[in-house]
N, C-alpha and C positions, 0 to 999 in steps of 0.2 A: 599300589599294592606292595606288600613286603616281599623281599627276596629271601627271607628267612622262614623256616618252617615253624609252626606253632610248637610251643613247649608241650611236653607230655607230663602232666602231673597226675599221679595215681593217688586217689584219695584212700587214706588208711583208716579213717574213722575218728570218732570223738575221743578226746583224751580226758577232759576234765569238765565237769559241770559244777555250778556253785553249790556250796554246802549251806542250806537254808538255816541250819542250827547256829551259825556263827553270826553274831550281831553286826559285825562290820562287813559281812559278805553274804547277805541274805539272797541277793539275786545278781545275776550277770557274772561273767568272768571275762572282762574286756581287754582287748589289745595285748594278746600274748607276745612277750618280748624275751627271746632266748639269750642266755649267756652260757657258752660252753665252758664247763668247769674242768672237764677231763675227757679222755677218749670214751669214757663210759657214762658220763653224767652231764645232763643239760639242766640248768636252772631256768625255769620259765616264769617270768614276772607277769602279773595281770592286775587289773583293777576290779575289786569286788564292791558291790553297792549295798549300803545299809538300807534301813526301812524308809529313809528320806531321799534315797537315790544319790547319796554322796559317796564317792569312790575313795578307796584306800588301796595301796599297793601291797600285794602279797606275792607268794611264789609257791610253786611246786618243783620238785626235782624229778626228772624222768630218766629212764635208761636211754642212752644214745642209740643202742641197737634196736630198741623197741620203745618208742616214746609213749605208747599206751600203758607201759609198765611204770606206775608212779612209785618212786623210791621214798619220797618224804613229802609231807603236806602240813607245814607248820600252822599253828592255831592263831598266830598274831601277825598283823601286817608289819612290813618293814618301813613303810612311809605313810604317815597319818595325814589327815586334812590339815590345812593351815589354820593359823590363829584367826579368831573372828575379825572380819573386816579386811583380811588379806586376800590377795588375788586367787588363792587356792583354798579358800575356806569351805567350798562346797564340793570338793572332789579333786583327787589327783589320779592321773592316768599315765602309765608308762608308755613311752613312745620309742625311744632308742637307747641303746646301752653300748658302752665301749670301755676297753681297758686303757688305763694310763699308768704305766709302771706297776706299782702294787696297789693301785686304787681302781675303783669302778665308777664311771660317770653315768648316771641315770638322768636322761633328759625326759621331762614329763610335762603334760598339759595340766594347768591349774584352772579350775572352774570357779566362777563367782556368779551368784544369781543377780539379775538386774531388776529394776523397777519398771522402766519403760521398754526394755528389751528382755528376753528370757534369760540371757547369760552373757558373760564375756569369758574369753579363754586366752590366757597368756602362758608363757613357758618358763618352767623352773629347772634348776639343776640340783640334784642330790648326789653327794659323793659317798661311796661306800667302801668297805674294806675289800680285801682281795677276792673274796668269794661272793660278795654282795649280800651277805646275811645281815648286815647293819648299814644304815644310811643316815646321814645328816644333811640337812639343807645347806647348800653353799651360801645362800642368801635368803632372807625373808621376802625379797622383792624379785620380780622376774628377771631372767637373763634376756628374754625377748619380751619387752614391755610394750605398752601402747605407743604407737608412733603414727606419723601422718600416713604411711603406707598401709597401716592396719590399726584402725582406731578401736575396733571391737574384738578382733582376733589377730594374734601373731603366735601361732602355736603349731602343734604336731611336729616338733623339730626332730629331723633325722640327721644326726651328726656322724661324719666319717673322717677319720684321721688319714692324711696322705703321707707319702714317703718322706716329705720334707719336714714333717712335724706340724704342719698347719692343719686346719680343720675346715671341711666343707659342711654346709648345712642346707637342707631343703625343708621348707616349712610352708604353712598356709597363712593367708591373711584375709581379713574381711573388714569392710567398712559399712556394710548394710545387711539387713534382713529382708527377705522377700516372702510373700505368702506361698506356701506349698501345702496343698490340702487344707487341713484345719489348723495348721501351725505356721508361725513365722520362723524361717530358717535362714541362717547366714549363707551368703555366697562366698566361696573360698578357692581361688586359684593357688598355684604353687609358685613360691619365690625361692631364690638362692642367695646365700651370702657366705662369707669366709671369715675365719678368725685365726689369729696366731696361737691362741692358747686354749681354745674350746670353752672359754668362760665369758670373755668380753666380745660382744658381737655388735656390728654396726646397726644403726637405727633405720637403715634403708638397704634393701636388697634389690634383686633383679627378677622381674617376672619371667618365668621360664616355661610354664605350662598353663595354658588358658583353655577356655571352653570351646568345643567344636561347634556347638549349636545352642539354641534356646532351651533345649530339654535339659542340658547339663548345668549344674550350679555348684558342684563341689568335688574336690579331690581329697578325700579323707586319708589321713595318715600316709603320706609318701614314704616309701621305704626303699632305700638305695644301697646297693652293694657294688663293689668294683670287681668285675670278673676278668677273665682272660681277653675278652673282646670289648672292654670298655665298661661304662657305667650302666647298670640296670636299675630301673625304677618300677616298682609296683605301687599302685594306689587304689583306693576304694572310690570308685566313680559313682557319684550321686546324681541321679536324674529325677525329674518330676514324674516320669511315666512308670518307673519301676524302682524297687528298693536297690540298695547297694549291690554292685558287681565289681569285680576286680578288673583293672586295666594295667597296661604295660607300656613303657617307653624305654628307648635306648639312647645313649649319648657317648661321644668320644671324649668330651671334656667336662661333663657334668653340668654344663650351662645350656648348650644347644641340644635340645631333645627332639627325637622323632617318635611321635606316638604310634603305637602299633598294637592296639587292643586286640586285634585278631590273633595275635600270638600268645595270648594269656594262657590258654590251655586248661582252664578250670572254670567251672560254672556251678550253679546251684544243682543239688541232687533232685531226683524225682520225688523222694519222700524223705522225712526225717529231720534231724536237727539243723541241717543247712539247705533245706529245700526252698527257702524264700530269699535267702541273702547269703552272700560270701563277702567278708568285710575284714578290714584291719589286719592284713597279713604281714608277716615278717619271715625272712629267709635265713636259714641256718645251715652252714656247710660243715659237714662232719666226715669222718672216715667211712661212715656207713652210707653216705650219700648226702644230697641236698634236700633239706626239709622246708616245707612251708607250713607255718602255724597260722591259723586264721579263726575268726569268729564266724558263727552261723546266724541263725534267725534272731531278729529283734536285737541287733547290736550286741550280741553276746549273752543274751538271756539264757540261751541253751548251752553256753560254755564255748570251749574251743577244741579244735581237732587239728589234724595235720594231713599233708599230702607229701609224697616223695617224688622227686624229679627223675624221670627216665632220661638219662643223658647228662650233659654238662651245660653250664651257662655260657 
């Protein structure tokens, strides 16, 4: 049992639902990814899906004091799908974002449809200007590509820069699909790796978070921040028995993790947009408090909302 009390997340409601009039974003608003622009403005990137369920990255700006107050909602995406035949030609999804000097690094998942399996997912990097209003791919090939540790998936990269100028990354890998319900779904534990520049990453990392039982088969979008008491990781726990729920783990070094899902402090609502699923969260610390942005039902079909932490990490 944990000697720490559960977090207290107060749900504040839905922020944004997809605009069905936009061809590139007819459904879903997946994986909200915040970038604090100022004390008063947060830019939240997300992936909207077109009629073929291919994702492109767009954003909205919200008020830091009241994230349900949308300040801007541009009509065009900032990152399009990749060229035909490329690893990201069937969708790009934002995962993590960080500042480097006067640039913004956006790490994203790139989807490609398969013939004998449903899809593969590898990881790309797009580099943007200071406010993240424009992005260009660093490379047309993945920064986390196919490797022996992950032949089908090496993705969902959460990158964090440390005080020495190096970079930590937590990501998921998969080598197989398994039948779950009426679909074949990949299994994906969490791995860790390190880079000197945030661009060039090893082809092999270290397994740091694995399944507790046969019901579990995936840790979606690991999201890590460094707080006053070490590293905190939130993940979207995928089980055969129920849809996504959020889980939590803590670490002193970012490599050795203690799972403590009982501390998560947030679950599905009784009714409404997040009554079946809570999924793909990211954490944002501001002068107004610590916010969690997350998706609700059906992997973000209902959009994304937020919760505010009562207390400190």
